[in-house]
C-alpha positions, 0 to 999 in steps of 0.5 A: 194592328198586327198581333204576333204569336208570342211564345215568351216564357214571361212576361207572357201572352195575355188574353186579347179579350182582357187587353181590349177590356183594359184598353177600353177602361184605360181613361175612365174606369166605370165612370170614375173619371180616372184610370185604375192606375190613378185611383187610390188603393184606399178608395171604395172603388178599388177595394171592390176591384181587389175584393172581386179578384180574390172572390173569383180566384177563390171560386176558380180554385175552390180555396177553403176559408182557412186559407188567406189570399195575398196579392204581393210584390217582389215576384216569386223570387222574393218568396224564396226568402219569405217562405223560410223567414216565416215558416222555418220555426225549427230551422230546417226544411227539405227541398226538391230541386228540379230546375234553376228556380228550385235550386235558387230557392234552396240556396236562399233558404240556406241563409235562414236555416238548414236545407236538405235536398231530398231529391234532385234531377240536376244529374241529367240537366233537370230533364225529368222529375224524380220519383217523389213517392218515398222521399227521405223527409226529415223528421223535424222539417218545417216544410217541403218545397217544390217548384211544380212546373219548371219553365226553363227545362220544360218539366212538370210534376204529375203527382205531388210529393209524399211529404209524410205529413210535412207542410208542402210549399209550391212555387206554381208560377208557370202553371198556376190556373192551368189545371185544377188542383186541390189547395188543401194538399198544400200549406203555401202556393205562390205564383208570379203573375207574369207567366200565366195570370197577368202582368209582371209586378204581382205575386199571388200567395195562398197560405193556410192560416195556421202557418201565418206566424207572429212569433218570428224574429222581430228584426224581420223587415215588416214587408217580409211578414205574412202576418202583416200582409194578411192582417191588412188585406194586402194593403199594408202599403200600396199594392200593385194595383193595376196588376191586381186589376188585370189578374182579376180580369184574367180570372173572369176570362177563365170563368167564362172559359168554363173554369180550370177543368175546361182550361186543362182540356184546352191545354192538353189539346195544345200541348199534344199538337206540339208534342205529337209533331216532335215525336214524329219529326226527324229534325226536331225532338223534345228534350225532357222525358215524356212522363215529365213533360210540361203542358206550359213550356215545351222545350225542344231542339233540332239536329244541330245548333246551326239549324236551331239558329236558322229556325229561330230567325225564320220563325220570328220573321213569320210572326212566331216570336220568343222561341229561343231557349233559355241561355243555359239550355239552348235550343227552343222553348214554346211557352203555350200558356192559357192565353195562347190559342190553339190556332197559334200552336197549330200555326207553329207546327205547320211552320215547323213542318215547312222548315223541316221539308225545306231543310231536311 
């Protein structure tokens, strides 16, 4: 078996230890005689899997009792609809647009009410996080929406927006569980699992209980109601059972690593290895403002598109895959999520140095 260094933005790398455990349990989970993929989500054995996953997640993030944890489907993109459907009580929300996904979320929300863009970095191709210390928050806004880490452009908030008392909603898909956060600063946090937590097909929603409303439009499709999912423990219908099982294993892996404080320090080390090289290179350079740099998605280019293309091709041949930048941005992107070992980042930098020597 040969494993490559996979720098994909998502679906992305998973911890080898987790994959090995899942492989060992594939045919027979804890002497049940069947795979987790085959068992009923209504069974006692599966209930213990989802309960333990929620317990471990609550411990990792220190989630207060007045927040519900939901394991849903539809990815983060479905949350672009569910958030306004469930939270727009007065029909207005403020959005901070710092990338393509925040922009898509704002456009989707416009179907359900008035959306005010209170800050944006689109003027410079989303290459920075705008000042969010004194935003023109609407007095009657139901919530303020942010995308914490921008996968495509490689930016990350270093400070939370000053929402002036309004509910903060965060799409945390590509930085979820990469560092400690204070859950009480948010009304809703959601994250598609396929970037930093587990396989595609599962989305995790952490929502404060007082935001789970029953007085929404009765015509709302039942699967788009937070109250229905909360009342049924994420089991109104068949949940993404295997995805939740794997997320649970990742949660345990993180706890073994020392939790989110320890994981953050590892992520800092990994990112600094790559950013330090980019800052010293004469061929490669980072594409976002230094103060807005992401620890998870490092975007960069060389001095020419031709060299970019050659680099991506040669890197793949050397076992460094999925480094091509998003189609609207070009260049390169190295996604160095929790499961990417430090050795993988160092090996990439060593190859970049070699490429620069041979092509400089």
